[in-house]
N, C-alpha and C positions, 0 to 999 in steps of 0.2 A: 504494500500500500504506500503510495507516494503522498507526502505531506502537501496540504493545500498551500498555494502561494500566499505569501504574506501580503496583507492589505496595506496599501500606501495611504496614509491619512490625507484627507482632502483639506485644502485651505478653506477657511470660513468664507462665506459669500461676501462679496464687496459690492453687490448690487445696491445702488442708491448712495454710495459713498464716493465722493469726488476723488480724483487721482491726486490732487493737491493735498487733501486731508490724509490720504494714505501715505504719501511721501513725507509730509510733515511729521506724522507719527513715527515713521521709520527713522527719520533723521534724529528725532528726539531720543529714540531708543538706541541710536547708533548702529542701526542694522544695515545701512547702505554705505558703501565705500565710495570715495571720490575717484573718478577716472580722469586722466589728463584731459584738459580742455572742457571739463564738466564740473558742475557743482556736486555736492554730496548725494544728490538725488539722481545722478546720472543724466541730468538734463543739460544740454549745452548751455554754458554760462550766458551767452548772448540771448537766450530765450527765456531767462528767468525774469519775471515781472514782479517788481516790488510793489507793495501797497502804496497808494498815492502819498500819504504823509511820510512814509519811510523813504520813498523815492526822492522827495524834495530835499531831504537832508543827508541822504546816504548815496554815495556814488561808487560803483565798482570800477576799479582801474586795472589796466593791464600794461604791459611793457610799451605798447604803442600809444596809449593815452595818458600815461602817468605825467610826463614832463609838461605837457600842454595843460593838463588840469591843475597842476601845482602852480604853474606860471599864471594861469588865469584867475586863481583864487586871491581874494583880498583878505588880509588879516590872517588870523590863526586858523589852522586846519588840523584835524586829527586824521592820521593815516593808520589804519588798523591792518597789520600783517597777520593773517590768520590761515587756517586750513579747516576743511570740513570735518576731518577726523579728530580735531583737537578739542577735548572736553573743556578746558579752561577758556578757549576761544568762544565756545557756545555760551559759557557762563557770562563772559564780559560783554558780549554783543548787545544784549538789551540795555545794559547799563550805558554803553557808549551811545546807543540810539536815543536813549532818554536824555542824556546830556546834550546831544546835538539838538534835539527838539527844544529843550528848555533854555539853552544858551545862544542858539543860532550859530554855533561853531560847526561848520560842515564836517561830516564824517566821510572819509574815503576809505575803501576797503581793497586790499590786495591779497588775493589768494596765492600763497607761496608755492603751492603745488603747480599752479598754472603760470607763475611768473617768478621763477627761481632767480633769474638775472637781477630783478629788482631787489629781491631779498639779499642777494650777495652784495649788490651795490651799496646797500645801507647797513651792511654788517648784521643782518638779522640772524641770530643763532638760536633763539628761543621764541616760541609763540605762546600766547599773543604778545606782540610788541606793538605799542602804539607810539608813533612818532608825532610830535607836535611841530608843525611846519609853519613858519611865518615869513612872508616875503621870500619864499623859495629856499629858506635855510631851516635846517632842523634845529629847533631851539631847546627841545627836551624830548625825553622818551620814557615810557613806562613799560616795564617788562613783567609779564604775568598778569593773572586775574587779580586786580586790586579792587578795593571798595570804591564806591562812587566818589567819596570825599577825596581820595588820592588824585583822581582825574580832575575834579573840580579845583583842587589846589593848584595844579599845573595851569589850568585855564585861567584862573584868577591871577596868577603870576605873569602870564604872557599876553593877556587880552589887552586891547587898547583902552 
């Protein structure tokens, strides 16, 4: 007598659940890995659409757009070097977005997996690293997931 083949468990139904919700949940749980040229959800970075309020204060940069965006910015700018697989990066991201919204200091984000030359150019050896750039010059940096007060102190020091 031959044994019956093992049943493969079926995934729960996702009918009625948006793809964005599924991807968001998977990212939160760290279930999806980033691929070169893509965000952590496997979606090409250029196809990711940020919510309107977030899009106004947060700008994703790459090696082609970085210099132009920094040169075009007036005053202080936060540049967050991050990666989709980085837990501390996911912790600090909403803090930085909240600070950008409340202070008006623009937040620019650089995915180091997709833009390793930029990370090397600025000596990024640990993430998250947040550079504070004013008039095209790095005036300060914060390395690691820090509390909101640490970022606010840097902004208060360098804001006009």
